[in-house]
C-alpha positions in Angstrom: 1.5 -13.1 20.2 3.2 -14.6 23.5 6.3 -16.6 23.3 6.4 -19.9 25.4 8.8 -21.0 27.6 10.8 -23.4 25.3 10.7 -21.0 22.4 12.7 -18.5 24.6 15.0 -21.2 25.9 15.6 -21.8 22.3 16.4 -18.3 21.3 18.5 -18.0 24.8 20.3 -21.2 23.5 20.8 -19.9 19.9 21.8 -16.7 21.4 24.4 -18.0 23.3 26.1 -20.1 20.7 25.9 -17.0 18.4 28.0 -15.3 21.0 30.4 -18.2 21.5 31.0 -18.4 18.0 31.4 -14.3 17.6 34.0 -14.5 20.5 35.9 -17.4 18.7 35.8 -15.4 15.2 36.6 -12.1 17.0 39.9 -13.9 18.5 41.1 -15.1 15.4 40.3 -11.4 14.0 41.8 -9.8 16.6 45.2 -11.8 16.0 44.7 -11.2 11.9 44.4 -7.5 13.1 47.9 -7.6 14.6 49.1 -9.5 11.9 47.5 -6.9 9.3 48.8 -3.5 11.2 52.4 -5.0 11.7 52.7 -6.0 8.3 50.9 -2.8 6.8 53.2 -0.7 8.8 56.3 -2.7 7.9 55.7 -2.3 4.2 55.1 1.3 4.6 57.7 2.5 7.0 60.7 -0.1 6.6 60.1 -1.3 2.8 58.7 2.5 1.5 55.8 0.8 -0.3 52.8 3.0 -1.4 49.8 2.4 0.9 47.4 0.6 -1.1 50.2 -1.7 -2.0 51.2 -2.2 1.5 47.5 -2.4 2.5 46.8 -5.4 0.0 50.1 -7.1 1.0 49.2 -6.8 4.8 45.5 -8.1 4.1 46.8 -11.2 2.3 48.9 -12.0 4.9 46.1 -11.7 7.5 43.6 -13.7 5.4 46.2 -16.6 5.6 46.5 -16.5 9.2 42.8 -15.9 9.6 42.0 -19.0 7.4 44.0 -21.5 9.6 42.3 -19.8 12.8 39.0 -20.3 11.6 38.9 -23.6 10.0 40.8 -25.1 12.8 39.5 -23.4 15.6 36.1 -21.2 15.0 34.5 -23.4 12.8 36.4 -26.8 13.6 33.0 -28.3 13.9 31.7 -27.5 10.7 31.5 -29.7 7.3 35.1 -30.7 6.1 34.0 -32.6 3.3 34.3 -29.9 0.8 37.5 -28.2 1.7 38.6 -27.0 -1.6 34.9 -25.3 -2.1 35.5 -24.0 1.3 38.8 -22.5 0.5 37.9 -21.0 -3.0 34.6 -19.5 -1.0 36.8 -17.9 1.5 39.3 -16.5 -0.7 36.6 -14.7 -2.6 34.9 -13.3 0.0 38.4 -12.6 1.4 38.8 -10.8 -1.5 35.7 -8.9 -1.4 36.6 -7.8 2.2 40.2 -6.9 1.1 38.6 -4.6 -1.8 36.1 -3.0 0.8 39.2 -2.4 3.3 41.7 -1.4 0.8 39.3 0.9 -1.0 38.7 2.9 2.0 42.1 3.3 2.1 42.5 4.4 -1.3 39.3 7.0 -1.1 41.1 8.3 2.1 44.6 8.7 0.8 44.2 9.5 -3.0 40.6 11.0 -3.2 40.4 13.2 0.2 44.3 13.7 0.4 44.6 12.7 4.1 48.2 11.4 3.5 49.6 11.0 7.2 50.3 7.8 8.4 47.8 8.0 11.2 45.3 8.8 8.5 46.3 5.6 6.4 46.3 3.6 9.6 42.4 5.0 10.8 41.2 4.4 7.1 42.4 1.0 6.6 42.8 -0.5 10.0 39.7 1.3 11.7 37.0 1.9 9.0 37.7 0.0 6.3 38.9 -3.0 8.3 35.5 -2.7 10.3 33.4 -2.6 7.3 35.2 -5.8 5.9 34.8 -7.7 9.2 31.3 -7.5 9.6 30.7 -8.8 5.9 33.2 -11.3 6.3 31.7 -12.6 9.5 28.2 -12.9 7.8 29.4 -14.6 4.4 31.9 -17.0 6.0 29.2 -18.3 8.3 26.6 -18.1 5.7 28.3 -19.4 2.7 31.9 -20.8 3.7 31.8 -22.7 7.0 28.6 -24.7 6.6 27.7 -27.0 9.3 26.3 -29.6 6.9 23.0 -29.4 8.6 20.3 -29.6 5.8 22.9 -31.0 3.2 23.6 -34.8 2.7 21.6 -38.1 3.1 18.6 -38.1 5.6 17.8 -41.8 7.4 15.2 -42.6 4.2 18.0 -42.1 1.7 16.9 -39.0 0.1 19.8 -36.6 -0.4 19.8 -32.8 -0.7 18.2 -29.6 1.7 16.1 -30.5 4.4 17.7 -34.3 4.5 19.3 -33.5 7.9 22.5 -34.8 8.2 24.6 -33.0 10.6 27.8 -35.4 11.4 27.7 -34.9 14.9 28.6 -31.4 14.7 26.4 -30.6 17.8 27.5 -33.3 20.3 31.0 -30.9 20.2 29.0 -28.3 21.9 27.0 -30.8 23.9 23.5 -29.9 22.3 20.3 -31.6 22.7 19.0 -33.5 19.8 16.4 -30.7 19.5 19.2 -28.1 19.5 21.4 -30.2 17.0 18.6 -30.0 14.4 18.0 -26.2 14.7 20.4 -24.2 12.1 22.1 -21.4 13.5 21.6 -19.1 10.5 18.3 -17.6 10.8 19.4 -15.8 13.5 21.5 -13.2 11.2 19.1 -13.4 8.1 
Protein backbone atom coordinates (compact mmCIF):
# COMPACT_ATOMS: atom_id res chain seq x y z
CA UNK A 1 0.00 0.00 0.00
CA UNK A 2 1.53 3.27 -1.09
CA UNK A 3 0.60 6.73 -0.02
CA UNK A 4 -0.01 9.20 -2.80
CA UNK A 5 1.49 12.64 -2.91
CA UNK A 6 -1.95 14.19 -2.25
CA UNK A 7 -2.50 11.96 0.79
CA UNK A 8 0.90 12.94 2.18
CA UNK A 9 0.08 16.61 1.65
CA UNK A 10 -3.29 16.16 3.36
CA UNK A 11 -1.68 14.32 6.29
CA UNK A 12 1.02 16.97 6.57
CA UNK A 13 -1.65 19.69 6.56
CA UNK A 14 -3.65 17.90 9.27
CA UNK A 15 -0.56 17.38 11.41
CA UNK A 16 0.37 21.04 11.01
CA UNK A 17 -3.12 22.13 12.15
CA UNK A 18 -2.97 19.68 15.06
CA UNK A 19 0.44 21.00 16.11
CA UNK A 20 -0.89 24.57 15.92
CA UNK A 21 -3.91 23.62 18.03
CA UNK A 22 -1.73 21.77 20.56
CA UNK A 23 0.56 24.80 20.80
CA UNK A 24 -2.34 27.10 21.63
CA UNK A 25 -3.83 24.55 24.03
CA UNK A 26 -0.40 24.24 25.66
CA UNK A 27 -0.04 28.01 26.01
CA UNK A 28 -3.42 28.30 27.70
CA UNK A 29 -2.53 25.28 29.82
CA UNK A 30 0.81 26.81 30.83
CA UNK A 31 -0.96 29.94 32.05
CA UNK A 32 -3.52 27.75 33.83
CA UNK A 33 -0.65 25.75 35.34
CA UNK A 34 0.89 28.93 36.80
CA UNK A 35 -2.49 29.93 38.24
CA UNK A 36 -2.98 26.41 39.62
CA UNK A 37 0.44 26.24 41.29
CA UNK A 38 0.19 29.76 42.70
CA UNK A 39 -3.29 29.26 44.17
CA UNK A 40 -2.38 25.78 45.47
CA UNK A 41 0.69 27.03 47.31
CA UNK A 42 -1.13 30.15 48.54
CA UNK A 43 -3.88 27.98 50.03
CA UNK A 44 -1.45 25.55 51.67
CA UNK A 45 1.22 27.95 52.96
CA UNK A 46 -0.70 31.16 53.58
CA UNK A 47 -4.22 30.00 54.39
CA UNK A 48 -3.04 26.72 56.00
CA UNK A 49 -5.70 24.64 54.22
CA UNK A 50 -5.45 20.87 53.79
CA UNK A 51 -3.63 19.68 50.62
CA UNK A 52 -6.61 18.18 48.80
CA UNK A 53 -8.87 21.12 49.66
CA UNK A 54 -6.16 23.46 48.40
CA UNK A 55 -5.85 21.36 45.27
CA UNK A 56 -9.55 21.49 44.53
CA UNK A 57 -9.68 25.27 45.01
CA UNK A 58 -6.60 25.77 42.83
CA UNK A 59 -7.95 23.51 40.10
CA UNK A 60 -11.34 25.28 40.12
CA UNK A 61 -9.66 28.67 39.64
CA UNK A 62 -7.46 27.26 36.86
CA UNK A 63 -10.52 25.69 35.16
CA UNK A 64 -12.17 29.11 34.91
CA UNK A 65 -8.97 30.62 33.51
CA UNK A 66 -8.55 27.79 31.02
CA UNK A 67 -12.14 27.95 29.79
CA UNK A 68 -11.75 31.60 28.88
CA UNK A 69 -8.43 30.98 27.15
CA UNK A 70 -9.62 27.94 25.24
CA UNK A 71 -13.02 29.36 24.26
CA UNK A 72 -11.77 32.75 23.09
CA UNK A 73 -8.33 31.83 21.73
CA UNK A 74 -7.54 28.14 21.14
CA UNK A 75 -10.96 27.14 19.83
CA UNK A 76 -12.34 30.54 18.81
CA UNK A 77 -13.02 29.21 15.30
CA UNK A 78 -15.37 26.45 16.47
CA UNK A 79 -19.15 26.32 16.67
CA UNK A 80 -20.52 28.92 19.10
CA UNK A 81 -24.19 28.16 18.59
CA UNK A 82 -24.47 25.92 21.65
CA UNK A 83 -22.42 27.70 24.30
CA UNK A 84 -24.52 26.38 27.20
CA UNK A 85 -23.90 22.80 26.08
CA UNK A 86 -20.23 23.60 25.58
CA UNK A 87 -19.84 25.13 29.05
CA UNK A 88 -21.66 22.19 30.65
CA UNK A 89 -19.42 19.66 28.90
CA UNK A 90 -16.34 21.74 29.69
CA UNK A 91 -17.22 21.72 33.39
CA UNK A 92 -18.02 18.00 33.31
CA UNK A 93 -14.73 17.00 31.68
CA UNK A 94 -12.80 19.52 33.78
CA UNK A 95 -14.38 17.93 36.85
CA UNK A 96 -13.14 14.52 35.74
CA UNK A 97 -9.71 16.08 35.23
CA UNK A 98 -9.94 17.59 38.71
CA UNK A 99 -10.66 14.15 40.18
CA UNK A 100 -7.67 12.68 38.31
CA UNK A 101 -5.37 15.52 39.36
CA UNK A 102 -6.37 15.63 43.00
CA UNK A 103 -6.84 11.87 43.24
CA UNK A 104 -3.13 11.47 42.56
CA UNK A 105 -2.44 14.07 45.28
CA UNK A 106 -4.72 12.28 47.78
CA UNK A 107 -3.14 8.91 46.97
CA UNK A 108 0.36 10.30 47.40
CA UNK A 109 -0.37 12.34 50.53
CA UNK A 110 -2.74 10.05 52.42
CA UNK A 111 -2.15 6.67 50.79
CA UNK A 112 1.62 6.61 50.47
CA UNK A 113 2.42 9.12 53.23
CA UNK A 114 4.44 11.53 51.08
CA UNK A 115 3.49 14.67 53.01
CA UNK A 116 6.23 17.19 52.27
CA UNK A 117 5.36 20.34 50.30
CA UNK A 118 7.64 19.12 47.50
CA UNK A 119 5.92 15.73 47.35
CA UNK A 120 2.49 17.39 47.31
CA UNK A 121 3.54 19.70 44.45
CA UNK A 122 5.03 16.83 42.43
CA UNK A 123 1.99 14.61 42.95
CA UNK A 124 -0.54 17.31 42.09
CA UNK A 125 1.21 19.64 39.68
CA UNK A 126 3.36 17.19 37.73
CA UNK A 127 1.94 13.66 37.83
CA UNK A 128 -1.74 14.44 38.41
CA UNK A 129 -1.84 17.49 36.19
CA UNK A 130 0.02 15.65 33.42
CA UNK A 131 -2.52 12.82 33.38
CA UNK A 132 -5.45 15.23 33.66
CA UNK A 133 -4.10 17.42 30.84
CA UNK A 134 -3.91 14.50 28.41
CA UNK A 135 -7.51 13.59 29.27
CA UNK A 136 -8.69 17.19 28.97
CA UNK A 137 -7.04 17.77 25.58
CA UNK A 138 -8.73 14.69 24.15
CA UNK A 139 -12.14 15.42 25.69
CA UNK A 140 -12.21 19.15 24.89
CA UNK A 141 -11.33 18.71 21.23
CA UNK A 142 -13.58 15.67 20.82
CA UNK A 143 -16.68 16.69 22.76
CA UNK A 144 -16.59 20.30 23.94
CA UNK A 145 -15.19 22.67 21.31
CA UNK A 146 -16.84 21.11 18.27
CA UNK A 147 -16.11 22.61 14.91
CA UNK A 148 -19.65 22.31 13.64
CA UNK A 149 -18.41 20.28 10.65
CA UNK A 150 -20.59 17.31 10.04
CA UNK A 151 -23.44 18.95 11.92
CA UNK A 152 -25.98 21.43 10.64
CA UNK A 153 -27.79 21.94 7.39
CA UNK A 154 -26.43 21.01 3.99
CA UNK A 155 -27.11 22.75 0.69
CA UNK A 156 -29.85 20.19 0.07
CA UNK A 157 -31.60 21.10 3.31
CA UNK A 158 -30.66 17.90 5.13
CA UNK A 159 -29.70 18.25 8.78
CA UNK A 160 -27.59 16.07 11.01
CA UNK A 161 -24.26 14.24 10.76
CA UNK A 162 -22.53 14.53 7.42
CA UNK A 163 -24.56 17.48 6.20
CA UNK A 164 -21.43 19.59 6.10
CA UNK A 165 -22.04 23.03 7.58
CA UNK A 166 -18.72 24.50 8.68
CA UNK A 167 -19.83 28.11 9.09
CA UNK A 168 -16.59 29.31 7.53
CA UNK A 169 -14.38 27.90 10.28
CA UNK A 170 -11.68 26.87 7.83
CA UNK A 171 -11.43 30.33 6.33
CA UNK A 172 -9.93 31.61 9.56
CA UNK A 173 -6.89 29.47 8.78
CA UNK A 174 -6.87 30.12 5.04
CA UNK A 175 -7.70 26.47 4.28
CA UNK A 176 -8.71 25.20 0.87
CA UNK A 177 -12.25 23.90 0.37
CA UNK A 178 -10.87 20.34 0.48
CA UNK A 179 -9.11 20.95 3.81
CA UNK A 180 -12.17 22.75 5.16
CA UNK A 181 -14.27 19.61 4.59
CA UNK A 182 -11.82 17.37 6.47
CA UNK A 183 -12.59 16.66 10.07
CA UNK A 184 -9.66 17.21 12.41
CA UNK A 185 -10.74 14.59 14.94
CA UNK A 186 -9.58 11.42 13.09
CA UNK A 187 -5.97 12.29 13.96
CA UNK A 188 -6.48 11.24 17.57
CA UNK A 189 -8.88 8.35 17.10
